[in-house]
Every structure is written in structure tokens, then in C-alpha cells.
N, C-alpha and C positions, 0 to 999 in steps of 0.2 A: 382868538379868535377874532378881535378889530382887523388885522390885517386881512383873514378873509373874507371880508366882508365888505373890504375895498377892491377886491379881486374884479368882480364884475363893473365897476366902475375904469379900473384901468384898462379893460379889455374892450369895453367902450371905446373910449377914447385910442386905445392902440386900432382896434377897426376906423373910427373914423378918420384917425390920420392918413391910416393907410389908403384906403379908397379914395380919399382929397386928392391925396399924391398921386394914385392910378388915373385921375380925374384930366391932372393937370397934363399928364403925360410924362411924367418920371417916372412912372411903374408901369408893366405891360397891362392889358387890359387882359380881364378873365371872363368878361360877358356882359351882354345886352341889362343886365341887373339893376345896374345904374340908375339912379334918376340925377336932375340936379345937384338938389340938395340936402337930400339924407346923411352924407357923409357927416356934415354938418350939424346937424341934428344932433348924431349920434356924440359927437365932442360934447356937445352942448349939454346931454343928458348926462355923459360922465362928469362933467366939468359939477353938473348941477347935486350929482350927488354925492359927490367928494365933496363940498362946501357943506352940503347939510350933514355928513356924518361929523364931519370938523366942527360943527355948529352945537352939536348934541353932546359933543366932549368935553 
């Protein structure tokens, strides 16, 4: 059950990294949906979720 609860955090971190790399031009652009800072916000939310989970255990 614990590994399932961290899946969302890892997905958010992965999406954030993907879109940040895309924003830097290292990956192809998939659309105009990107704004300036939201990939970084996804990464921060994911890391916070992981840290909160680990502090509970």
C-alpha cells in the first residue's frame, strides 16, 4: 500500500521534469499549454508529497 501512495508523487515529478526539459528545448514542444513556471511547481509538489510521506513513517 505504501508504494501505491507514492506513485502520484513520482508521476508529478516525472511530468514536471519532462515539461521542464521540453521548455528548455531538449524535447519537442507538444503544444502551447505550457506556461513559464508550472513544470517547476509540479516538481515541488511531488517532492513535498514524498517528504511528507516519509516524515509520517
